C-alpha positions in Angstrom: 38.9 -8.6 -11.5 35.7 -9.4 -13.6 35.2 -12.6 -15.4 37.1 -11.2 -18.6 39.8 -10.2 -16.5 40.6 -13.1 -15.0 40.5 -14.9 -18.4 42.6 -12.2 -20.1 45.5 -12.7 -17.2 45.1 -16.3 -17.3 45.9 -15.7 -21.1 48.8 -13.8 -20.7 50.1 -16.1 -18.1 49.8 -19.1 -20.5 51.1 -18.0 -23.3 47.3 -17.1 -25.4 46.3 -13.9 -26.8 43.9 -12.4 -24.2 40.2 -12.5 -25.6 38.5 -8.8 -26.4 35.2 -10.5 -24.6 34.0 -13.8 -23.5 30.3 -13.0 -24.6 29.6 -15.4 -27.1 32.4 -16.7 -28.0 33.4 -19.4 -30.3 37.2 -19.9 -29.4 37.8 -23.3 -28.1 40.6 -22.1 -25.5 38.7 -19.5 -24.0 35.6 -21.6 -23.3 37.8 -24.2 -21.8 39.5 -21.2 -19.8 36.2 -20.3 -18.9 35.0 -23.9 -17.9 37.8 -24.2 -15.8 37.6 -21.2 -13.8 33.9 -22.1 -13.1 35.2 -25.4 -11.8 37.7 -23.5 -9.5 35.0 -21.5 -8.1 33.1 -24.5 -7.2 35.6 -26.5 -5.7 36.5 -23.5 -3.5 33.2 -23.0 -2.3 32.8 -26.7 -1.3 36.3 -26.9 0.1 35.7 -24.0 2.9 32.4 -22.5 4.6 33.5 -19.2 3.5 31.5 -16.3 5.8 31.0 -14.6 2.6 28.5 -16.6 1.0 26.6 -16.5 4.5 23.5 -14.3 3.8 20.9 -12.8 5.8 17.0 -12.9 4.5 14.1 -11.4 6.2 10.8 -12.0 4.8 6.8 -11.1 5.4 4.1 -13.7 5.8 2.1 -12.1 3.2 1.2 -14.7 1.2 1.8 -12.2 -1.9 4.2 -13.4 -4.5 6.4 -15.3 -2.3 3.9 -17.5 -1.6 2.8 -20.9 -3.0 -0.7 -22.0 -2.3 -0.6 -25.5 -4.1 2.3 -26.2 -1.0 1.4 -23.7 1.5 4.6 -22.7 1.8 7.4 -19.7 0.8 9.3 -19.9 -2.4 13.0 -19.8 -1.1 14.0 -18.7 -4.4 12.1 -15.5 -4.4 12.7 -15.0 -0.7 16.4 -16.2 0.0 18.3 -16.0 -3.7 20.9 -18.6 -4.0 19.5 -20.4 -1.4 21.4 -23.7 -0.4 21.0 -24.1 3.5 19.8 -22.8 6.6 22.7 -22.1 9.1 21.0 -23.5 11.8 18.2 -25.4 12.5 15.8 -22.5 13.7 14.8 -19.1 12.2 13.5 -16.2 13.8 10.1 -15.0 14.4 10.9 -11.0 14.5 7.2 -10.0 15.2 6.6 -12.5 18.2 11.1 -11.8 19.0 10.8 -16.0 19.2 12.5 -18.9 17.7 10.7 -21.4 14.7 12.3 -24.8 15.3 13.1 -26.9 12.7 11.3 -30.4 12.6 10.7 -33.8 10.5 8.9 -34.4 7.8 7.2 -37.3 9.8 6.3 -34.9 12.9 5.4 -32.3 10.6 2.3 -34.2 9.2 1.6 -35.6 12.6 1.1 -31.6 13.3 -0.6 -31.6 10.1 -3.4 -34.6 11.2 -3.6 -32.7 14.9 -3.9 -29.1 13.9 -6.2 -28.7 17.1 -3.5 -29.4 19.7 -3.1 -26.7 21.9 0.1 -28.0 22.3 1.7 -27.4 19.0 4.3 -25.2 18.9 5.4 -23.1 15.5 7.8 -25.3 13.3 8.7 -25.1 10.2 10.1 -27.4 7.1 11.6 -27.2 4.2 10.2 -29.3 1.0 10.6 -28.5 -2.8 13.2 -25.4 -1.8 10.0 -23.9 0.1 9.6 -23.3 3.5 6.1 -24.5 5.3 4.8 -23.3 8.8 2.8 -25.2 11.1 0.7 -23.5 12.4 1.3 -21.0 9.6 2.8 -17.6 11.4 0.3 -14.5 11.9 -0.3 -12.1 8.5 2.6 -9.9 7.7 5.0 -11.6 10.6 8.6 -10.8 9.7 10.9 -13.8 9.5 14.3 -13.7 9.5 17.6 -16.1 9.1 20.6 -16.9 8.1 21.6 -19.1 5.1 24.6 -20.5 3.1 23.9 -19.3 -0.5 25.3 -21.5 -3.5 25.7 -18.2 -5.9 29.4 -17.2 -5.8 28.6 -14.9 -8.9 26.6 -11.6 -9.2 26.4 -8.7 -11.9 23.6 -6.0 -12.4 21.1 -5.9 -15.1 20.2 -2.2 -17.1 18.3 -1.1 -14.2 21.4 -1.5 -12.1 19.3 -4.7 -10.3 21.4 -7.1 -8.3 21.8 -10.5 -10.0 22.9 -13.5 -8.5 24.5 -16.8 -10.4 26.2 -20.0 -9.8 28.7 -19.6 -12.7 30.6 -16.7 -14.9 28.9 -16.5 -18.0 29.5 -12.6 -18.9 32.4 -10.1 -19.4 31.3 -8.3 -16.7 30.1 -10.9 -13.6 32.4 -10.9 -10.6 32.5 -12.9 -7.7 32.2 -13.0 -3.8 35.8 -14.6 -4.1 38.7 -12.9 -3.9 39.7 -12.8 -7.9 43.5 -13.5 -7.5 42.8 -16.9 -5.9 40.0 -17.9 -8.9 42.8 -17.0 -11.1 45.3 -19.1 -9.8 42.8 -22.3 -9.9 42.4 -21.6 -13.3 45.5 -21.4 -14.2 46.9 -24.6 -12.3 43.7 -26.7 -13.5 44.3 -26.0 -16.8 48.2 -27.0 -16.6 46.8 -30.6 -14.7 44.2 -30.8 -17.4 46.8 -30.3 -20.3 49.6 -32.6 -18.4 51.9 -30.0 -17.8 53.9 -29.4 -14.5 51.5 -27.8 -12.4 52.9 -28.3 -8.8 54.6 -25.1 -8.8 51.0 -23.3 -9.8 49.4 -25.5 -7.1 51.6 -24.0 -4.2 50.8 -20.8 -5.4 46.9 -21.8 -5.7 47.3 -23.1 -2.0 49.1 -20.6 -0.1 46.8 -17.8 -1.6 43.5 -20.3 -0.4 45.4 -20.3 3.3 45.6 -16.3 3.1 42.0 -16.0 2.3 40.8 -18.6 4.8 42.7 -16.7 7.4 41.0 -13.5 6.9 37.5 -14.9 6.7 37.7 -16.8 10.1 35.3 -14.2 11.7 32.6 -16.3 13.5 29.3 -15.3 13.0 26.6 -14.8 15.8 23.1 -16.0 15.0 20.2 -14.2 16.7 18.4 -16.5 19.5 15.3 -15.8 21.8 15.9 -13.8 24.8 15.0 -17.3 27.0 17.8 -19.4 25.2 20.4 -20.2 27.0 24.2 -20.2 25.8 25.2 -18.7 22.5 24.8 -20.2 19.1 27.8 -19.9 17.3 27.3 -20.2 13.2 30.3 -21.0 10.5 33.1 -21.4 12.4 35.7 -22.9 10.1 37.3 -25.1 12.6 34.6 -27.3 13.4 31.4 -26.2 11.1 29.0 -25.5 14.6 25.7 -24.4 13.3 26.0 -26.7 9.7 
C-alpha cells in the first residue's frame, strides 16, 4: 500500500470518511493521521535493526561531484542516500582489495601532522557527514561499504528517478517497511492519543511486528580483506554485532 491507501484504510477502520488525496490537505484529522503514520514508521525503525535498511554503496574517489575540497572528503548525502551510520568500523577499497579502517579524530589529526611517515596505513573518519581519508585513496579507486539508512520512504520523480526520504508526504509514497505493520501502528497510536481503548490494537501491532522481525532475521555478511581471520557478521537482531 502507498501512503494514501494506508490513510484510507485507517479511516475506514476508525470510522472516518476516506480521503481521495492527502496532498496539500487542510483536513485536520487527515493531517493527524499522517503525523501518526510517520511516528509509527519512526518508532519501527528505532525498535529494530531492519535488514531492509542496510544498503550497499560503491563510489569512485575521483574528486568529482561528491568531493568537498574544503573538508577534503566525500559527501555521504550524495554517495550514500539516507546515510545514518556505517555497519562496520571499516570500509573497503575494491581497487586495491583491502580494508580501510576507522580511526579517532585525534589519531587522524596526528596522522595529518606526520603525513611523511611511511608507517601510516589507509584510514578514514566520518566528519560533518563526509568521509575523510588519510592518506587520500588513489584517484578513481573504487570504495565500497554497507551502511544503515535512515530513510524508510521512497518514491519516483517524473523521470522515474528514485527519491528517498524519512517521512511520508505524498499520496504515492511507499515504505520499505511492511505497510500492514505501519497501518496497525497508526491505528493503535491514534486510539492511544485520543484516550480510547487501544489494548487489542496494540496486541495486533505487536504480533505483526514479531512476524516481520522473524522474516527479516537473515544475517548479512560483510566483505573482508583476504588476510583477515574470521568472519564479520553484521546486523544480527539478537546481539547487533557490527553496530
